[in-house]
Each structure stands twice: as C-alpha cells, then as structure tokens.
N, C-alpha and C positions, 0 to 999 in steps of 0.2 A: 631394803634395796630401792634406789630411786628408779622410777619407771619412766621410760621415754620410748617414743616410736621413731625418733630421728637417729639414723645411722651416724650422723656427724657427732651426736652426743654419746651414744653407747659404745663408740670406739675410742672416745677421747682419753680414757684412763687405762686403756688396755695396752700393755707393753709387748705381749706375745705377738709373734708373727701369725700370718694367716689371712691378712687383708691388705689391699692396696688402697692408698688414699692419694688423691690428686686435687689440688686447688687450682682453678682456672677461672676464666671469664668468658662470657658470651655476650657480645654487644654491651659491655659495661656491667652486666649482672654477674656477681660473684657466684661461682659454682663449685661445690665440693662433690667429687665423684669417689665413691667407695665401692670396691669389689670385695665381697666376703667369700673367702674360700671355705672348703669343708673343715679345715683345721680350726678356723675361727668360730664355726657354728657352735661347737661344744663349749667354747669359752664365753661367747657373747650371748648365745641363746636365741639368735635370730637366723632366719633362713639364708642360705648361700645365694648370692646373686648381686645385681647392681643396685646401688642406692645413689640417687643424684639429688642434691639439695641446692635449690636456688635461693639466694638471699635477696628478697624483694623489698627490703626496708628502704623507704625514701626513693623508690624507683617508679618511673612512669608505668602504668599498668599495661600499656601496649608493648613496651620494651620487655617487660617480664613475660607477657603472653607469647611474644615471638621466641624468647628463649625456651619457654615451656613447650611450644610447638616443635621446636628443633629437637629437643630431647625425647619427646613422645615419638616423633618420627624415627629417631634412632633406635629406641627400644622396641618399636613395632617390627623392625626388619626381621625376617624377610617377607612380612605380610604385604601382599600385592594391593595396589590401589583399588582394584575392583572387589576385593574380598570384604565380607561383612564384618562389622564391628558393633559390639554391644557396649553402650556406656551406661553404667549403673551408679545411681546416687544413693549411697548408704546413709542411714541415720534417721533422726526424728525431726521433722520440720517444725514441730511444736516446741522443741527445746533448742533455744538459739545456738548454744555452743556445739550442738550435735546436728545442726541443720545445713552444714556446708554441702554435703552430698546432694540432697534434694534441691537446694536452691541453685546449685550449679547446673544440674541436668535440666532444670526448667529454662535454661538459657541456651540449650543445645537442641537444634531442630532434628527431628527424626526424618530420614530421607529414604529409608528402605521401601516404604509404600509407594514411592514415586519412580521406582526403577523401570516401570513399563512406559514411562513418558519419554518420547524421543529426545527431548532436551537433556535428559539424565545422562545418557551416554555421550552426547555431544559436549557437555560441560565436564565430563570425566568425574562425575560425582561418585562417592562411595555410599553403599547402603549402610545406614546407621540406624540402629535400634536404641531407643532411650528408655530406661527402666528406673522408676523410683521405688525402691524396695520397701520403704517403711521399716519398722522394727517389730520384733516378735510380740511385744505387748499390744501392738496394733493389728497385726495380721495373724498371729498364732504360728507363724512360720519362721524358720531360720532364713536369713537373707541369702545365705549360700545355697540352701535347698531350693529356694524359689528361683534363683538365677541359674542353677544347674539344670533345673527342669526346662526353663525357657531356652537355654543354650543347647540342650539336647534336641530341640525342635528346629531352631534357626541355624545352628551350626556356625557360629561366628569364628573368624580366624583369630580374633583378639577380643578381650574384655578390658575396658578401662573402668576401674572402680574409684570413686571419689568418696573420701570419708574424712571426718575430723580426727586429729591426732592429739597426742600429749607430748609435752617436752619438760625438760628440767631447767633449761636456761631461759630466763625471762626475755632475753633479747630475741629469741626465736618465736615467741608467742605472736601469732598472726602475721609473721613476716617471712617465715621459711616455708618454701613449697618443696615437698619431697616427692620424687618419683622412684618407683622401684619395679623390677620385673619379678619380684618374689611373691606378689600377692599381698593380701591384707587379712587381718582378723577384724571383721565388722564390729564397730562399737568400741574399738580399742582406745580411742581418744577420750572417752568419757567413762572408762572403767568397765566396759562390757567384756564378756569372755565368750564369744560365739565361735561357731565353726570357721576355720580358715577358708578364705577364698583364694585359691591358687590354681596353677595350670594343671596339676595332677587331678584336682576335683572337677575343674571346668572343662578339661579336654581341649583347651585353647590357651594361647598366650594371655597372661593376666598382668596388666600394668596398673599399679595402684598410685593414686595421686592424693596427697593430703596436706593439710596445714595444721599445725598445733593451735588448738583453741582453748586448751586447759592446761593447768600445771598443778602439781601437788602442792598443798599449802606448806608442807615441811621443806620444800625445796627453796622457798623464798623467805621463810621466817625462821629465825634462830630459836632453838629450844622448844620446838613444836613437834609433837608426835601425833599426827591426826590423819584420818582417812579422807579429809575434806579436799576437794579440788576447787580451784578458783579460776576465774576467767576475767578478761579485761572489762572495765565498765563500759567501754565503747564497743562491746562485742557485736552489736547489731551492724555497725558500719564496717567492722573487721570482716564479718561474714559476707556482707554485700560486696566489698572490694575484692575479697579472695574468690568469691564465686564468679565475679566478672573476669578476673585474670585467668582462672582455670578454664572457664567456658570459652573465652577467646582463644586460648592456647589449643584446646581440644578441637574447636571448630576449624582453626587454621591448619591443624595437623591432618584432620580427616577429610575436610572438604574446603580446601583453599579457594576454590572457584566461587564459593558463595560470598556475596557482598554483605555488608551489614544490613542493607535493605532487604536482601533475599532472606537473611536469617530472621529478621523481624516478621516478615510475611509468613514464614513457616512455623513460627512459635504460636502455641495456643495456651 
C-alpha cells in the first residue's frame, strides 16, 4: 500500500462516498479542500476533519503565505485574538528532510513573555509560545508527551504543529502545503510512528501544517519493491523556502501587527 500524508492523494482513488472535495483558488493559489466524514474514516484510515492543500509550485512565497494565513485563521475559529497559541516545530533539525518543523519555528517570534508590556495590548498582539520538540532519539521523550505537559501548564486555545510529510505524487514534493484540523502523527513524513498529536490528547484545537519532503522509491520507479525513501537533491533550498512560507503565514495569522522588522528584532 502506497503511503501518503496528503488528503488530496489518499482520496484520489476512492469511489465510495463519505467525503467532500472542492477545488478553488485564493489569490491565484490553487486550493483543494477536503472534508472527511466518519463514513470515509474506515475506508481511508485517516481522521475525520478538514484537509486543505495549497499548490505553491511556481508561486511567489508572499502570495502563498497570505493564502496560508487565511486558512489558518479560518481553521482557528472560534479562537479569540487574545487567546494563547502554541506553535510546535516537530522533527530533527540534523536530518534535512525532517527539519521543516524546527527550521520554521525558528522564524516565528515568541510573544507570550511580552504580554505585560503596555504596547502589547495596544498593538493587539497574541501571546504565542514557540516550542522545538526535537525527536525521541535526542530527548528520550515522545513529542506528544512533551507538548501535552507544556500545554497543561500554559493552557493554549490552539496548537499549530509543523512537520515534514510524505507523498506519492512527485509533483507534490516540496510544493504542496497541507493544513488540517485533525492533528498529526509526529515523524510521519520520514517513516516515524509516534503518538498522535490531536485535540483529544492536547485538550485544545490542533492545526497541523506540513509539506511533503520525501516519497517512497517504489512510487516513482517501476518494478521496485523497496523500503527506501527519496528526497529532492535540492532539499536544502526546498526546506528553506517552505520554512519561510509557513513562518510568514503563521506570523501573519497570529500577529499581523508585527512588521518584518519587529519579527527580526524578536527572533533569537
């Protein structure tokens, strides 16, 4: 069975009812919106909820970021502007295809510690916590357990988790940005099988954002039966570009009052 994390791929060959699919555009960016009902869950094996895929191939990163910000804002409703949000970067920064999460959150400024500053309320800023989870081999902890412990103390209204994904269609590799309100299984993009990170476990809305960075070898080569996964030779630039797009989108959705200069000053 071919493995993919993209809803646009795992519903492609399913004829049974149980999900709704809509193709649309947002400022020129092609968008596929899929809503999985409970009937489709048993057929497809993915959680029920909304899956939104942006096709960012050959698009300006700021255009893609605006589209991403729009859909993050939509998925976060009814989370109020003043409520806390935790942004988590999942993955291993030392393994390039798995480094999307940590590289993204390093471009997102934490603002929760500034909430006592008078300008904070005047600008209408949101308290944002930024967490880089690492992986179990580095920390000895499941990413989900670590985030659940932190969330139980700071009580965020929402968690935005960024991670690398896997796909079966070569055209989606490094170009498709998927958002979902169903959560995520950390490490899924590079063959990991960890505890799921979802609203039931976190006690808060969970929005997962990811980009396919790997593909099974047997999906792109004929007569091959292998457990190997491959990644683009320009994976370094792919990760850099995708981290910029996602961080721009998250920053715009959570704290639109911050200018690029403000963000640069707040990053460490």
